[in-house]
Every structure is written in C-alpha cells, then in structure tokens.
Backbone as CSV, one residue per row, in Angstrom:
resi,resn,N_x,N_y,N_z,CA_x,CA_y,CA_z,C_x,C_y,C_z
1,UNK,-58.467,-2.951,49.349,-57.278,-3.111,49.734,-56.063,-3.419,48.677
2,UNK,-56.712,-4.259,48.004,-56.054,-4.800,46.625,-55.478,-3.144,45.620
3,UNK,-56.470,-2.320,45.756,-55.924,-1.184,44.877,-54.810,-0.470,45.411
4,UNK,-54.586,-0.356,46.969,-53.593,0.243,47.558,-52.293,-0.582,47.448
5,UNK,-52.294,-1.834,47.383,-51.256,-2.639,46.858,-50.855,-2.692,45.773
6,UNK,-51.616,-2.541,44.890,-51.192,-2.611,43.172,-50.580,-1.061,42.891
7,UNK,-51.118,-0.048,43.809,-50.521,1.233,43.266,-49.881,1.832,44.573
8,UNK,-48.814,1.335,44.943,-48.361,2.040,46.369,-47.933,3.192,46.244
9,UNK,-47.506,3.744,45.142,-47.061,5.170,45.158,-48.347,6.363,45.132
10,UNK,-49.312,5.699,44.948,-50.636,6.763,45.120,-51.261,7.073,46.275
11,UNK,-51.689,8.020,46.377,-52.679,8.480,47.675,-54.110,8.331,47.140
12,UNK,-55.215,8.169,48.364,-56.350,8.221,47.807,-57.174,8.967,48.699
13,UNK,-58.696,9.238,48.351,-59.786,9.838,49.105,-60.466,8.762,48.903
14,UNK,-61.138,8.584,50.074,-62.283,7.714,50.255,-63.596,7.937,50.424
15,UNK,-64.595,7.927,49.274,-66.053,8.489,49.548,-66.897,7.449,49.521
16,UNK,-68.032,7.511,50.317,-68.688,6.442,50.560,-70.030,7.065,51.238
17,UNK,-70.876,6.431,51.801,-71.898,6.826,52.274,-72.190,6.320,53.956
18,UNK,-72.825,6.710,54.959,-72.990,6.361,56.131,-73.859,5.612,56.466
19,UNK,-74.585,4.747,55.555,-75.635,3.951,55.391,-75.067,2.332,55.627
20,UNK,-74.179,2.197,55.456,-73.419,0.618,55.488,-72.508,0.674,56.014
21,UNK,-71.146,-0.074,55.765,-70.431,-0.427,56.606,-69.047,0.386,55.937
22,UNK,-69.146,1.441,55.037,-68.110,2.257,54.419,-67.333,2.630,55.679
23,UNK,-67.872,3.440,56.541,-66.988,4.070,57.598,-65.743,2.834,58.332
24,UNK,-66.364,1.749,58.650,-65.644,0.819,59.234,-64.283,0.367,58.468
25,UNK,-64.971,0.201,57.169,-63.904,-0.357,56.069,-62.852,0.827,56.071
26,UNK,-63.276,2.125,55.759,-62.455,3.171,55.521,-61.560,3.544,56.903
27,UNK,-61.987,3.347,57.921,-61.198,3.620,59.164,-60.050,2.749,59.076
28,UNK,-60.431,1.337,59.021,-59.619,0.338,58.867,-58.303,0.536,57.581
29,UNK,-58.825,0.887,56.505,-57.664,1.172,55.401,-56.802,2.406,55.807
30,UNK,-57.372,3.312,56.622,-56.629,4.418,56.924,-55.620,4.173,57.953
31,UNK,-55.776,3.012,58.798,-55.064,2.943,59.894,-54.001,1.912,59.309
32,UNK,-54.295,1.178,57.999,-53.228,0.208,57.594,-52.277,1.066,56.639
33,UNK,-52.770,2.259,56.007,-52.404,3.086,55.372,-52.179,4.865,55.662
34,UNK,-51.703,5.138,56.637,-52.156,6.374,57.201,-51.533,7.583,56.293
35,UNK,-50.405,7.249,55.777,-49.881,8.132,55.073,-50.254,8.105,53.362
36,UNK,-51.139,7.449,53.176,-51.871,7.414,51.784,-53.380,7.787,51.764
37,UNK,-53.730,7.645,52.746,-55.451,8.106,52.681,-55.452,9.409,53.172
38,UNK,-55.828,10.258,52.079,-55.615,11.939,52.663,-56.907,12.293,52.976
39,UNK,-58.211,11.785,52.976,-59.418,11.992,53.704,-60.430,10.816,53.507
40,UNK,-61.551,10.990,54.191,-62.550,10.156,54.297,-63.762,11.011,54.159
41,UNK,-64.711,10.962,53.295,-65.811,11.464,53.016,-67.071,10.720,52.939
42,UNK,-67.854,10.680,53.797,-69.001,10.153,54.047,-70.409,11.008,53.952
43,UNK,-71.334,10.597,53.117,-72.338,11.143,52.619,-73.364,10.921,53.924
44,UNK,-74.102,11.896,54.359,-74.982,11.368,55.367,-76.154,10.886,54.786
45,UNK,-76.669,10.193,55.505,-78.080,9.377,55.170,-79.101,9.926,56.229
46,UNK,-80.249,9.587,55.974,-81.337,10.130,57.110,-81.891,9.097,57.920
47,UNK,-81.067,8.392,58.362,-81.297,7.250,59.428,-80.603,7.644,60.680
48,UNK,-81.258,7.895,61.555,-80.638,8.347,63.057,-79.814,7.547,63.533
49,UNK,-79.957,5.848,63.453,-79.047,4.955,64.493,-77.984,4.876,63.685
50,UNK,-78.094,4.743,62.320,-76.808,4.754,61.460,-75.879,5.874,61.887
51,UNK,-76.260,7.063,61.706,-75.794,8.398,61.888,-75.023,8.554,63.186
52,UNK,-75.873,8.177,64.307,-75.245,8.043,65.456,-73.792,7.323,65.951
53,UNK,-74.068,6.041,65.093,-73.117,5.178,65.053,-71.847,5.464,64.367
54,UNK,-72.075,6.356,63.058,-71.016,6.646,62.390,-70.157,7.827,63.351
55,UNK,-71.070,8.778,63.904,-70.447,9.880,64.618,-69.897,9.422,65.889
56,UNK,-70.359,8.203,66.179,-69.473,7.551,67.607,-67.864,7.086,66.836
57,UNK,-68.031,6.776,65.721,-66.771,5.953,65.444,-65.738,7.170,64.943
58,UNK,-66.134,8.185,64.424,-65.273,9.234,64.322,-65.007,10.286,65.378
59,UNK,-65.868,10.198,66.361,-65.678,11.119,67.475,-63.983,10.915,67.909
60,UNK,-63.710,9.778,68.347,-62.242,9.967,68.616,-61.080,9.141,67.712
61,UNK,-61.759,9.560,66.390,-60.946,9.065,65.303,-59.816,10.606,64.657
62,UNK,-58.744,10.199,64.756,-57.824,11.344,64.232,-56.724,11.015,63.372
63,UNK,-56.980,10.139,62.629,-55.652,9.586,61.775,-55.480,10.372,60.372
64,UNK,-56.791,10.466,59.740,-57.044,11.349,58.711,-58.287,12.351,58.527
65,UNK,-58.584,13.293,58.016,-59.654,14.050,57.999,-60.541,13.188,57.662
66,UNK,-61.881,13.162,58.320,-62.912,12.234,58.258,-64.325,13.120,58.599
67,UNK,-64.908,13.510,57.516,-65.903,14.139,57.461,-67.501,13.782,56.959
68,UNK,-68.471,13.966,57.760,-69.859,13.465,57.189,-70.305,14.693,56.557
69,UNK,-70.856,14.360,55.080,-71.048,15.543,54.205,-72.566,15.416,53.767
70,UNK,-73.050,16.591,53.457,-74.584,16.434,52.778,-74.355,16.162,51.419
71,UNK,-73.279,16.607,50.587,-73.568,16.377,49.235,-71.930,16.281,48.703
72,UNK,-71.618,16.130,47.526,-70.305,16.181,46.892,-69.709,17.623,47.046
73,UNK,-70.608,18.684,46.925,-70.108,20.094,47.159,-69.206,20.349,48.150
74,UNK,-69.876,19.790,49.379,-69.191,20.136,50.470,-67.833,19.117,50.600
75,UNK,-67.583,17.996,49.929,-66.466,17.110,50.061,-65.418,18.102,49.157
76,UNK,-65.996,18.356,48.075,-65.071,19.088,46.921,-64.257,20.213,47.634
77,UNK,-65.252,21.272,48.325,-64.713,22.101,49.190,-63.500,21.831,50.020
78,UNK,-63.596,21.287,50.773,-62.867,20.578,51.769,-61.510,20.050,51.236
79,UNK,-61.871,19.203,50.262,-60.478,18.823,49.313,-59.846,19.736,48.753
80,UNK,-60.449,20.753,48.256,-59.736,21.717,47.619,-59.040,22.933,48.724
81,UNK,-59.677,23.071,49.759,-59.005,23.996,50.635,-57.982,23.175,51.526
82,UNK,-57.770,21.763,51.300,-56.395,21.260,51.745,-55.515,20.616,50.818
83,UNK,-55.785,21.179,49.573,-54.885,20.824,48.376,-54.926,19.225,47.940
84,UNK,-55.918,18.652,48.447,-56.140,17.307,47.903,-56.383,17.372,46.338
85,UNK,-57.260,18.322,46.209,-57.472,18.330,44.655,-57.278,19.783,44.069
86,UNK,-57.094,20.138,42.778,-56.751,21.472,42.451,-57.719,22.325,41.925
87,UNK,-57.823,23.556,42.245,-58.884,24.414,41.787,-59.055,24.533,40.314
88,UNK,-60.158,24.642,39.397,-60.139,24.564,38.137,-59.899,25.974,37.615
C-alpha cells in the first residue's frame, strides 16, 4: 500500500500467484484504490483447495479485471488487449 501512497498519480497491475494470500491482499488494494488498479493477474498453482478458494474470491468480484492465468504470456495478452501495456 505504501507504493500506492508514494506514487498517487500512477496506476498498477498486480501480479502474484494463487498459492498464498496474494488474492486477498490484491482485492483489498483494488477496493481501496479502484481507479488505480488496472488488473489483477494470479498464476494458477496445482493445489486444488487453494484454487477453489481463489475462484470463490473472484466469483463475485467485479471491481477490476482479475484473472487466473497459467503463465505470463496469458497475462501479457490480456493486458495488451485492454491497453494496459503497449504492443512492441
């Protein structure tokens, strides 16, 4: 949260994995700064219980795009298609 307060004019894309508490933290940040969090990308892990929990968190979440991705390429494709990053 400190980086969001330090750079109030910047927008962010949050990238993490579904194995720990990244989803909980990122949802909290997006709720606190909805206009500045452009997307949340979480890399899927191979743990069924953790994946079910994350899918449950995201099922009713609609503040900002939040995707479970298999790899960075999938996140990059989504970010480019929404204009969050520019094509090279």
